[in-house]
N, C-alpha and C positions, 0 to 999 in steps of 0.2 A: 462598552460594547464588545461582544465576543468576536474574535477573529474568525473569518470564514474558514470552515473546515476544509474546503477545497485548497485554499492557500497553504494551510498547515500540511495537508497530505502531499502537495507538490514539494514543499520543503523537506518533508521526511523522506519521500520516495527518492529524491535526488541524492540522498546520502548513500544509497546503495548502487548508484550508477558509477561505472568505471570512470567516466568523464562527465561530471555534472554540468560542465559548461557547454557541452555539445547537445544539440537537440536529439532526444532518443527516438528510435523507431517507434511506430505504434505498438508493436509487440513488447518492446522493452519498457515503454511507458505504462502499458497495461499491466505487465507483470509486477513492476515496481509499485504501482498503486495497489494492486491486489494484495501484495505482501504487506504493504503498509496497513491496509484494511485488516488483514488477519492479525497483525501485531497489535494494532490499536484495540481490537475487540478482545484479544487474549489478555491484555493488561486489565481490561474491565471484567474479566472472568467469563467471557463467552468464547467457547472453543469450536463451535459448530462450523465456522467458516472454512476451516482447513480441510473439510471432507472432500472438496472438489479440487484440491491442489493439483493432483497428478493429471486429471483430465484437462484442466485449464492450461497447465504448462505444456502438455502434449499438443494441444490445439495451437498455442502460440508458436511452438516449434515447427509445426507443419506450415504455418504462415510465413515464418522467417527463421530459418535454422540458425542464423548467426546472431540472433538477439542476445544470447548468453554472453557474447563478447562485450556487450554494452553494460553488463552488470558486474559488480565487484567479484562475484563468486557464482559457482553453480550449486553451492551449499545453501539450499532454501532455508533450512532451520537456522543456520548461522545468521543469515540476513534478517530473518524474523526476530531473532534474539537481539540483534543490533537495533532494529527498529523499535522493539519493546523498550530497550534501555533509553533510546532517544525520547520516546513518549514519556517515560517516567521522569526523565531529567528536565524536559522542557514544558510538558503539559500535564503535570501530575494531577491537577484538580479538574481537568476537562473530562466530564463523564458522559458526553454525548455518544449515543449508540448509532452506528452507521447502518442505514437501511439500503443504500445504493451507493456504489462507487465505480467510476469508470471514465473512459474517454469517449465523449459524444460530440460529434461535429467538431473535432479537434480541440475540444475544451474539456477540462477536468470537471466532473460533476460529482459532488458528494451530498447525499441527502441523509438526514439524521433525525433522531428524536431523543428526548430525554427518557431514561428508564422510568417506569412507573415508581412513584414514591420519591423521586429526586426533586 
C-alpha cells in the first residue's frame, strides 16, 4: 500500500523548517508545502509550478512578515534543491503527479494522479 502523499509532504516540508519540532505558522507551513510541491514536480520533469513563486511568497509575507524566520533560509532555490535531493533519496520510484497541495481546515491535503502511461 502506498504511503499517503500528505504524510510524505509533511515529512519533506519539515526538513526546511528552522525548528521542525515547533508547530509552524500557517504561512510557514503553506510555503514549506508549496516548495515541497515545486521540488516534487521538478524531479518528475514538471517546471510549471514555479511560475507563481514570487506572487505566492509576497502574499504570505503580507500575511505574516516573520514567517521567514521559521524556515532554514530565505534562499528559495536552495530549499527547493534540498527538497529535490530528499525526494530522490527517499522516494525515487514515486511518480505521482500533484494536482492540489495546501493547508485546508488546519490539515494538509495533497491530491494527485498518475501521469498518463504510468
